[in-house]
DOKEVEX-963579 format. One line per field, with one value per residue (C-alpha): residue number from 0; residue in three letters; x, y, z. Coordinates in nm, 3 decimals, m for minus. Example, Ala and Ser with C-alpha at 12.3 -4.5 7.8 and 13.67 -1.06 7.14 Angstrom:
<rs>
k = 0	1
r = ala	ser
u = 1.230	1.367
v = m0.450	m0.106
w = 0.780	0.714
</rs>
This chain:
<rs>
k = 0	1	2	3	4	5	6	7	8	9	10	11	12	13	14	15	16	17	18	19	20	21	22	23	24	25	26	27	28	29	30	31	32	33	34	35	36	37	38	39	40	41	42	43	44	45	46	47	48	49	50	51	52	53	54	55	56	57	58	59	60	61	62	63	64	65	66	67	68	69	70	71	72	73	74	75	76	77	78	79	80	81	82	83	84	85	86	87	88	89	90	91	92	93	94	95	96	97	98	99	100	101	102	103	104	105	106	107	108	109	110	111	112	113	114	115	116	117	118	119	120	121	122	123	124	125	126	127	128	129	130	131	132	133	134	135	136	137	138	139	140	141	142	143	144	145	146	147	148	149	150	151	152	153	154	155	156	157	158	159	160	161	162	163	164	165	166	167	168	169	170	171	172	173	174	175	176	177	178	179	180	181	182	183	184	185	186	187	188	189	190	191	192	193	194	195	196	197	198	199	200	201	202	203	204	205	206	207	208	209	210	211	212	213	214	215	216	217	218	219	220	221	222	223	224	225	226	227	228	229	230	231	232	233	234	235	236	237	238	239	240	241	242	243	244	245	246	247	248	249	250	251	252	253	254	255	256	257	258	259	260	261	262	263	264	265	266	267	268	269	270	271	272	273	274	275	276	277	278	279	280	281	282	283	284	285	286	287	288	289	290	291	292	293	294	295	296	297	298	299	300	301	302	303	304	305	306	307	308	309	310	311	312	313	314	315	316	317	318	319	320	321	322	323	324	325	326	327	328	329	330	331	332	333	334	335	336	337	338	339	340	341	342	343	344	345	346	347	348	349	350	351	352	353	354	355	356	357	358	359	360	361	362	363	364	365	366	367	368	369	370	371	372	373	374	375	376	377	378	379	380	381	382	383	384	385	386	387	388	389	390	391	392	393	394	395	396	397	398	399	400	401	402	403	404	405	406	407	408	409	410	411	412	413	414	415	416	417	418	419	420	421	422	423	424	425	426	427	428	429	430	431	432	433	434	435	436	437	438	439	440	441	442	443	444	445	446	447	448	449	450	451	452	453	454	455	456	457	458	459	460	461	462	463	464	465	466	467	468	469	470	471	472	473	474	475	476	477	478	479	480	481	482	483	484	485	486	487	488	489	490	491	492	493	494	495	496	497	498	499	500	501	502	503	504	505	506	507	508	509	510	511	512	513	514	515	516	517	518	519	520	521	522
r = unk	unk	unk	unk	unk	unk	unk	unk	unk	unk	unk	unk	unk	unk	unk	unk	unk	unk	unk	unk	unk	unk	unk	unk	unk	unk	unk	unk	unk	unk	unk	unk	unk	unk	unk	unk	unk	unk	unk	unk	unk	unk	unk	unk	unk	unk	unk	unk	unk	unk	unk	unk	unk	unk	unk	unk	unk	unk	unk	unk	unk	unk	unk	unk	unk	unk	unk	unk	unk	unk	unk	unk	unk	unk	unk	unk	unk	unk	unk	unk	unk	unk	unk	unk	unk	unk	unk	unk	unk	unk	unk	unk	unk	unk	unk	unk	unk	unk	unk	unk	unk	unk	unk	unk	unk	unk	unk	unk	unk	unk	unk	unk	unk	unk	unk	unk	unk	unk	unk	unk	unk	unk	unk	unk	unk	unk	unk	unk	unk	unk	unk	unk	unk	unk	unk	unk	unk	unk	unk	unk	unk	unk	unk	unk	unk	unk	unk	unk	unk	unk	unk	unk	unk	unk	unk	unk	unk	unk	unk	unk	unk	unk	unk	unk	unk	unk	unk	unk	unk	unk	unk	unk	unk	unk	unk	unk	unk	unk	unk	unk	unk	unk	unk	unk	unk	unk	unk	unk	unk	unk	unk	unk	unk	unk	unk	unk	unk	unk	unk	unk	unk	unk	unk	unk	unk	unk	unk	unk	unk	unk	unk	unk	unk	unk	unk	unk	unk	unk	unk	unk	unk	unk	unk	unk	unk	unk	unk	unk	unk	unk	unk	unk	unk	unk	unk	unk	unk	unk	unk	unk	unk	unk	unk	unk	unk	unk	unk	unk	unk	unk	unk	unk	unk	unk	unk	unk	unk	unk	unk	unk	unk	unk	unk	unk	unk	unk	unk	unk	unk	unk	unk	unk	unk	unk	unk	unk	unk	unk	unk	unk	unk	unk	unk	unk	unk	unk	unk	unk	unk	unk	unk	unk	unk	unk	unk	unk	unk	unk	unk	unk	unk	unk	unk	unk	unk	unk	unk	unk	unk	unk	unk	unk	unk	unk	unk	unk	unk	unk	unk	unk	unk	unk	unk	unk	unk	unk	unk	unk	unk	unk	unk	unk	unk	unk	unk	unk	unk	unk	unk	unk	unk	unk	unk	unk	unk	unk	unk	unk	unk	unk	unk	unk	unk	unk	unk	unk	unk	unk	unk	unk	unk	unk	unk	unk	unk	unk	unk	unk	unk	unk	unk	unk	unk	unk	unk	unk	unk	unk	unk	unk	unk	unk	unk	unk	unk	unk	unk	unk	unk	unk	unk	unk	unk	unk	unk	unk	unk	unk	unk	unk	unk	unk	unk	unk	unk	unk	unk	unk	unk	unk	unk	unk	unk	unk	unk	unk	unk	unk	unk	unk	unk	unk	unk	unk	unk	unk	unk	unk	unk	unk	unk	unk	unk	unk	unk	unk	unk	unk	unk	unk	unk	unk	unk	unk	unk	unk	unk	unk	unk	unk	unk	unk	unk	unk	unk	unk	unk	unk	unk	unk	unk	unk	unk	unk	unk	unk	unk	unk	unk	unk	unk	unk	unk	unk	unk	unk	unk	unk	unk	unk	unk	unk	unk	unk	unk	unk	unk	unk	unk	unk	unk	unk	unk	unk	unk	unk	unk	unk	unk	unk	unk	unk	unk	unk	unk	unk	unk	unk	unk	unk	unk	unk	unk	unk	unk	unk	unk	unk	unk	unk	unk	unk	unk
u = m4.064	m4.313	m4.207	m4.097	m4.344	m4.295	m3.917	m3.948	m4.180	m3.925	m3.616	m3.728	m3.711	m3.380	m3.242	m3.391	m3.211	m2.876	m2.942	m3.054	m2.753	m2.523	m2.650	m2.374	m2.399	m2.462	m2.771	m3.002	m3.316	m3.239	m3.205	m3.549	m3.716	m3.539	m3.662	m4.016	m4.000	m3.887	m4.156	m4.425	m4.291	m4.304	m4.663	m4.743	m4.596	m4.788	m5.110	m5.022	m4.982	m5.321	m5.489	m5.335	m5.423	m5.738	m5.902	m6.085	m5.778	m5.492	m5.388	m5.041	m5.018	m4.753	m4.517	m4.143	m3.912	m3.539	m3.271	m3.055	m2.857	m2.932	m2.725	m2.950	m3.280	m3.303	m3.492	m3.576	m3.953	m4.207	m4.586	m4.873	m5.213	m5.484	m5.345	m4.997	m5.137	m5.331	m5.024	m4.794	m5.042	m5.052	m4.671	m4.629	m4.907	m4.762	m4.397	m4.453	m4.641	m4.363	m4.106	m4.311	m4.377	m4.008	m3.899	m3.705	m3.647	m3.288	m3.187	m2.874	m2.929	m2.844	m2.728	m2.595	m2.289	m2.430	m2.355	m2.655	m2.615	m2.655	m3.008	m2.953	m2.898	m3.232	m3.436	m3.218	m3.279	m3.657	m3.652	m3.432	m3.686	m3.965	m3.781	m3.722	m4.079	m4.225	m4.010	m4.100	m4.466	m4.381	m4.144	m4.277	m3.938	m3.898	m3.524	m3.565	m3.830	m3.604	m3.317	m3.523	m3.721	m3.390	m3.217	m3.476	m3.357	m3.032	m3.177	m3.440	m3.164	m2.995	m3.324	m3.406	m3.058	m2.923	m3.225	m3.420	m3.678	m3.529	m3.798	m3.661	m3.710	m3.371	m3.140	m2.942	m2.690	m2.956	m3.164	m2.876	m2.829	m3.197	m3.206	m2.910	m3.081	m3.407	m3.224	m3.018	m3.324	m3.516	m3.228	m3.164	m3.529	m3.580	m3.246	m3.331	m3.659	m3.481	m3.220	m3.488	m3.667	m3.342	m3.323	m3.682	m3.606	m3.317	m3.540	m3.804	m3.545	m3.430	m3.788	m3.908	m3.589	m3.658	m3.773	m4.062	m4.376	m4.604	m4.437	m4.427	m4.787	m4.905	m4.712	m4.864	m5.215	m5.171	m5.032	m4.695	m4.506	m4.566	m4.432	m4.421	m4.653	m4.371	m4.159	m4.439	m4.509	m4.145	m4.109	m4.431	m4.310	m3.981	m4.161	m4.435	m4.190	m4.011	m4.339	m4.477	m4.170	m4.208	m4.585	m4.541	m4.745	m4.739	m4.503	m4.254	m4.364	m4.140	m3.908	m4.191	m4.269	m3.900	m3.848	m4.155	m4.079	m3.724	m3.795	m3.912	m4.285	m4.238	m4.003	m4.252	m4.514	m4.269	m4.233	m4.596	m4.778	m4.535	m4.260	m4.470	m4.726	m4.468	m4.508	m4.886	m4.879	m4.625	m4.851	m5.112	m4.875	m4.627	m4.761	m5.105	m4.999	m4.689	m4.804	m5.185	m5.214	m4.968	m5.154	m5.476	m5.291	m5.147	m5.465	m5.601	m5.273	m5.227	m5.580	m5.510	m5.189	m5.379	m5.651	m5.387	m5.220	m5.552	m5.628	m5.269	m5.182	m5.498	m5.452	m5.094	m5.199	m5.444	m5.165	m4.905	m4.765	m4.582	m4.793	m4.588	m4.567	m4.946	m4.984	m4.730	m4.926	m5.247	m5.080	m4.992	m5.361	m5.457	m5.207	m5.374	m5.698	m5.518	m5.361	m5.691	m5.868	m5.604	m5.626	m6.003	m5.994	m6.307	m6.350	m6.485	m6.197	m5.922	m6.083	m6.118	m5.757	m5.627	m5.849	m5.732	m5.369	m5.457	m5.683	m5.450	m5.170	m5.373	m5.521	m5.192	m5.020	m5.272	m5.253	m4.875	m4.790	m5.020	m4.867	m4.526	m4.630	m4.767	m4.454	m4.218	m4.405	m4.392	m4.058	m4.205	m4.374	m4.535	m4.914	m4.901	m4.712	m5.010	m5.355	m5.599	m5.437	m5.772	m5.817	m5.490	m5.454	m5.804	m5.706	m5.431	m5.671	m5.945	m5.725	m5.581	m5.938	m6.018	m5.706	m5.801	m6.159	m6.030	m5.801	m6.099	m6.284	m6.566	m6.838	m6.796	m6.417	m6.212	m6.093	m6.451	m6.534	m6.222	m6.256	m6.622	m6.536	m6.259	m6.494	m6.777	m6.540	m6.391	m6.723	m6.874	m6.603	m6.460	m6.732	m6.548	m6.238	m6.459	m6.640	m6.318	m6.168	m6.457	m6.326	m6.035	m6.281	m6.396	m6.038	m5.954	m6.227	m6.084	m5.720	m5.806	m6.056	m5.846	m5.547	m5.751	m5.905	m5.572	m5.387	m5.648	m5.913	m5.912	m5.727	m5.455	m5.116	m4.869	m4.622	m4.875	m5.037	m4.830	m4.844	m4.898	m5.164	m5.086	m4.889	m4.957	m4.703	m4.849	m5.205	m5.090	m4.959	m5.268	m5.567	m5.548	m5.514	m5.817	m6.016	m5.912	m6.020	m6.368	m6.392	m6.290	m6.508	m6.814	m6.715	m6.456	m6.557	m6.252	m6.022	m6.243	m6.300	m5.923	m5.849	m6.152	m6.057	m5.710	m5.866	m6.089	m5.786	m5.600	m5.893	m5.891	m5.522	m5.604	m5.921	m6.146	m6.500	m6.707	m6.934	m7.295	m7.536	m7.748	m8.061	m8.125	m8.214	m8.575	m8.622
v = 7.511	7.420	7.362	6.995	6.925	6.549	6.581	6.837	6.612	6.330	6.550	6.749	6.459	6.353	6.700	6.679	6.350	6.506	6.818	6.616	6.387	6.693	6.839	6.825	6.529	6.756	6.909	6.610	6.812	7.039	6.732	6.610	6.944	6.969	6.623	6.713	7.039	6.864	6.596	6.863	7.051	6.727	6.679	7.028	6.936	6.606	6.798	7.027	6.719	6.594	6.930	6.971	6.616	6.591	6.246	6.295	6.413	6.225	5.896	6.019	6.381	6.626	6.430	6.490	6.331	6.381	6.174	5.993	5.699	5.748	5.454	5.210	5.390	5.488	5.807	6.005	5.978	6.062	6.071	5.998	5.839	5.836	5.531	5.683	6.016	5.845	5.651	5.952	6.139	5.846	5.832	6.205	6.205	5.925	6.037	6.339	6.112	5.853	6.123	6.250	5.899	5.813	6.136	5.954	5.616	5.691	5.883	5.742	5.487	5.608	5.261	4.962	4.893	4.920	5.245	5.362	5.527	5.905	6.037	6.234	5.912	5.768	6.059	6.101	5.738	5.781	6.079	5.887	5.603	5.854	6.004	5.663	5.545	5.861	5.845	5.475	5.578	5.847	5.658	5.561	5.436	5.074	5.102	5.418	5.243	4.941	5.151	5.306	4.987	4.830	5.135	5.175	4.844	5.003	5.266	5.015	4.765	5.016	5.125	4.765	4.652	4.973	5.124	4.823	4.790	4.831	4.623	4.269	3.987	3.825	4.115	4.357	4.115	3.873	4.164	4.293	3.947	3.917	4.268	4.179	3.856	4.037	4.305	4.053	3.838	4.144	4.240	3.892	3.820	4.152	4.140	3.795	3.927	4.229	4.022	3.812	4.131	4.270	3.971	4.042	4.414	4.325	4.078	4.347	4.580	4.308	4.260	4.623	4.820	5.076	5.103	5.350	5.210	5.435	5.359	4.984	4.969	5.181	4.969	4.653	4.800	4.905	4.567	4.721	4.509	4.137	3.910	3.535	3.381	3.205	3.522	3.733	3.478	3.452	3.829	3.861	3.603	3.791	4.115	3.955	3.756	4.074	4.251	3.951	3.952	4.323	4.303	4.041	3.747	3.391	3.199	3.486	3.663	3.522	3.825	4.056	3.924	3.931	4.280	4.422	4.252	4.384	4.736	5.034	5.094	5.393	5.188	4.900	5.144	5.257	4.893	4.782	5.105	5.264	5.044	4.730	4.931	4.968	4.595	4.596	4.928	4.784	4.487	4.731	4.961	4.718	4.361	4.440	4.710	4.544	4.181	4.171	3.820	3.672	3.847	3.675	3.343	3.365	3.493	3.158	3.071	3.422	3.424	3.095	3.239	3.551	3.359	3.142	3.464	3.587	3.274	3.182	3.532	3.555	3.209	3.283	3.620	3.441	3.235	3.511	3.601	3.911	4.220	4.338	3.994	3.972	4.300	4.180	3.861	4.065	4.278	3.965	3.876	4.226	4.222	3.900	4.096	4.367	4.118	3.933	4.257	4.342	4.006	3.969	4.180	4.378	4.750	4.693	4.464	4.692	5.008	4.827	4.708	5.061	5.204	4.919	5.026	5.372	5.256	4.978	5.232	5.455	5.178	4.994	5.321	5.381	5.029	4.990	5.333	5.289	4.944	5.111	5.362	5.075	4.863	5.151	5.209	4.845	4.748	4.430	4.319	4.009	4.013	3.819	4.103	4.337	4.350	4.612	4.896	5.062	5.137	5.329	5.470	5.503	5.728	5.487	5.194	5.376	5.464	5.111	4.979	5.207	5.090	4.730	4.776	4.934	4.633	4.397	4.624	4.742	4.923	5.297	5.281	5.319	4.958	4.826	5.000	4.874	4.519	4.513	4.629	4.368	4.088	4.203	4.242	3.898	3.722	3.843	3.661	3.401	3.319	3.029	3.242	3.523	3.291	3.143	3.491	3.598	3.363	3.604	3.862	3.622	3.545	3.918	3.976	3.693	3.803	4.172	4.131	3.872	4.108	4.391	4.170	4.032	4.362	4.621	4.449	4.240	4.305	4.568	4.398	4.552	4.627	4.850	5.012	5.329	5.339	5.697	5.779	5.927	6.251	6.556	6.455	6.104	6.233	6.466	6.159	5.944	6.181	6.301	5.941	5.834	6.123	6.006	5.649	5.772	6.024	5.778	5.511	5.734	5.921	5.743	5.940	6.175	5.875	5.670	5.969	5.992	5.621	5.495	5.639	5.483	5.150	5.157	5.219	4.931	4.698	4.818	4.723	4.361	4.376	4.283	4.402	4.363	4.057	4.137	4.085	3.774	3.967	4.307	4.584	4.701	5.020
w = m3.783	m3.512	m3.154	m3.104	m2.825	m2.816	m2.801	m2.524	m2.323	m2.330	m2.303	m1.998	m1.749	m1.906	m1.841	m1.494	m1.432	m1.525	m1.318	m1.015	m1.034	m1.048	m0.720	m0.454	m0.216	0.082	m0.080	m0.063	m0.002	m0.297	m0.520	m0.411	m0.483	m0.818	m0.920	m0.813	m1.008	m1.328	m1.288	m1.251	m1.554	m1.753	m1.640	m1.771	m2.112	m2.114	m2.046	m2.338	m2.561	m2.442	m2.508	m2.854	m2.961	m3.172	m3.133	m3.463	m3.653	m3.816	m3.665	m3.567	m3.459	m3.338	m3.560	m3.588	m3.841	m3.889	m4.057	m3.803	m3.947	m4.313	m4.440	m4.251	m4.296	m3.929	m3.857	m3.547	m3.592	m3.325	m3.331	m3.096	m3.136	m2.870	m2.695	m2.666	m2.544	m2.265	m2.148	m2.167	m1.948	m1.703	m1.684	m1.633	m1.374	m1.162	m1.150	m0.918	m0.676	m0.699	m0.618	m0.322	m0.191	m0.208	m0.040	0.234	0.067	m0.034	0.279	0.448	0.722	1.070	1.165	0.976	0.776	0.423	0.244	0.045	m0.292	m0.298	m0.266	m0.587	m0.778	m0.670	m0.804	m1.112	m1.206	m1.167	m1.404	m1.649	m1.659	m1.716	m2.015	m2.173	m2.118	m2.270	m2.583	m2.616	m2.634	m2.890	m3.123	m3.465	m3.586	m3.482	m3.422	m3.213	m3.006	m2.957	m2.824	m2.545	m2.484	m2.387	m2.237	m1.962	m1.815	m1.692	m1.455	m1.342	m1.258	m1.029	m0.872	m0.779	m0.676	m0.528	m0.355	m0.235	0.038	0.386	0.554	0.554	0.802	0.736	0.814	0.602	0.451	0.333	0.207	m0.005	m0.156	m0.245	m0.393	m0.613	m0.720	m0.805	m1.005	m1.204	m1.273	m1.394	m1.622	m1.764	m1.843	m2.016	m2.198	m2.330	m2.464	m2.609	m2.789	m2.955	m3.054	m3.198	m3.433	m3.538	m3.587	m3.817	m4.001	m4.046	m4.199	m4.439	m4.556	m4.556	m4.619	m4.345	m3.982	m4.019	m3.859	m4.061	m4.393	m4.337	m4.215	m4.510	m4.759	m4.613	m4.625	m4.989	m5.091	m5.181	m4.925	m4.919	m4.646	m4.668	m4.410	m4.226	m4.225	m4.081	m3.810	m3.703	m3.692	m3.494	m3.240	m3.197	m3.116	m2.908	m2.692	m2.583	m2.511	m2.319	m2.094	m2.027	m1.972	m1.804	m1.936	m1.800	m1.818	m1.865	m1.549	m1.275	m1.256	m1.143	m0.790	m0.697	m0.840	m0.667	m0.335	m0.316	m0.447	m0.249	m0.292	m0.530	m0.751	m0.743	m0.873	m1.141	m1.251	m1.249	m1.332	m1.580	m1.725	m1.775	m1.974	m2.252	m2.321	m2.362	m2.551	m2.796	m2.866	m2.993	m3.179	m3.334	m3.330	m3.468	m3.714	m3.857	m3.852	m3.881	m4.025	m3.776	m3.493	m3.595	m3.634	m3.280	m3.113	m2.981	m2.807	m2.669	m2.528	m2.350	m2.204	m2.098	m1.918	m1.747	m1.630	m1.491	m1.290	m1.201	m1.080	m0.872	m0.717	m0.616	m0.475	m0.246	m0.089	m0.036	0.306	0.177	0.105	m0.191	m0.353	m0.325	m0.513	m0.773	m0.844	m0.858	m1.128	m1.326	m1.318	m1.431	m1.717	m1.828	m1.864	m2.065	m2.308	m2.338	m2.431	m2.693	m2.868	m2.840	m3.158	m3.071	m3.016	m2.664	m2.576	m2.703	m2.562	m2.231	m2.246	m2.308	m2.037	m1.810	m1.861	m1.731	m1.450	m1.337	m1.315	m1.084	m0.867	m0.827	m0.736	m0.458	m0.317	m0.345	m0.207	0.093	0.143	0.137	0.403	0.611	0.573	0.658	0.984	1.094	0.940	0.795	0.474	0.627	0.651	0.978	1.148	1.120	1.277	1.399	1.204	1.128	1.500	1.530	1.176	1.026	0.733	0.628	0.657	0.467	0.170	0.172	0.149	m0.144	m0.327	m0.255	m0.373	m0.693	m0.741	m0.722	m0.970	m0.747	m0.948	m0.909	m0.914	m1.235	m1.299	m1.307	m1.634	m1.809	m1.681	m1.783	m2.136	m2.166	m2.058	m2.286	m2.580	m2.520	m2.462	m2.789	m2.987	m2.744	m2.489	m2.322	m2.260	m2.127	m1.886	m1.748	m1.703	m1.480	m1.210	m1.178	m1.042	m0.770	m0.673	m0.671	m0.415	m0.207	m0.195	m0.152	0.129	0.309	0.291	0.440	0.706	0.824	0.831	0.926	1.139	1.455	1.781	1.773	1.781	2.028	1.748	1.566	1.871	1.833	1.452	1.328	1.072	0.731	0.735	0.521	0.252	0.235	0.209	m0.071	m0.253	m0.219	m0.214	m0.578	m0.701	m0.497	m0.647	m0.995	m0.918	m0.828	m1.113	m1.386	m1.228	m1.263	m1.579	m1.799	m2.111	m2.113	m2.161	m2.392	m2.622	m2.673	m2.722	m2.915	m3.258	m3.228	m3.132	m3.440	m3.660	m3.496	m3.563	m3.922	m3.946	m3.868	m4.080	m3.792	m3.722	m3.409	m3.412	m3.491	m3.198	m3.231	m3.136	m3.292	m3.050	m3.060	m3.258
</rs>
């Protein structure tokens, strides 16, 4: 029996969560180092998965399959394609930086009446989320996926509500109320989506007789499993609704700005760069494979929703006074690009969307973590409370600028390649949608450069005159991510080589081919 590598990759952070939570309350520093150690070990396993995966091999590799609830056809089935491998690598890469960035975020307050949860709990919850996200990327049993798709909401709820941002202009009592509101809103939105998906999961079992993604998809491709058109469409909508909430896609997005605003910066990165990717990934893995005809039927409406997300998110980002809410609305705009690329039903669009998931995770991590360092120094999230930071903290300002330029997809930085592919892939099949979406790029330049100008340039405000520059730990968090942004911006081939075969297979599932160019290239 071969070593269960996928199980180990998901189980290791779960074990780390239990071990970290069990550290005595007086050993806070030991708990932090233990969490960091488990996150690095998980990264090593994720790299092993990446190395062992053959992009030109079978669609699902490193597979594991064991009977679980035999009476209901539920199996413990795992397997990864190129898209899953890329996102597992992204998740495992970001968690150590999230742990390092949040090193002091759960330390007890020296003053104030509110009793913070134990430091151990903060890092244990982060590792628990990592475990659930990784197994969600690995699961090829629909019921198994659903369990962890929903279970990750619980640790996220406590991370948002119990370890919120300490920088708040309305005082501690008001801050606690708003954190509670953001956490409950996050939970209710995602639970509502999950309950609708549960109905669709049950409906899928009634129709197919099992929960195996590979078996159902193969039976559909061979004509052995027929679904009535109305049944397939209703099931598709049940799955897609849950994924659109998680993504999030307009108009199901309103939980995200509140959750990001009230979370610590590392938890905000966990939400936007890791957890939300499960939604867009699941659209590719489950919606398109299980319900190909319904996916094509819903494409025009989904593309309209995606382009609304792009423009709406960017417009609201322009008008924000809060740094973290601005980044949250920017992410809504970026997720619109990802969904648009998925449902453009072209190889360029879906490759760009998958690459965008990876690149958005890295660029958002840089921008949000630097914003967190900035906010912790000033004690305020309001843009108006900053000014002239680049004169007193040039390294902080420089890395903030790089993160901002990546967010607006500057050529030479990683998000540019993915956004370009999404737009090209969309334009070849839906030119009007592609043209409208390009206005999101213009608005991204506006909100990013205005944010930098108002916080980093101009006269030095007295409140920031003594602001320290980045410390060694903070540089260790940001520098590797900045290097990745540049490397993948110049040379994205390592990622595209892994994801492109999986994208071609997904297009084959929905029986779509790339549009032929109107003008043949000269030979």
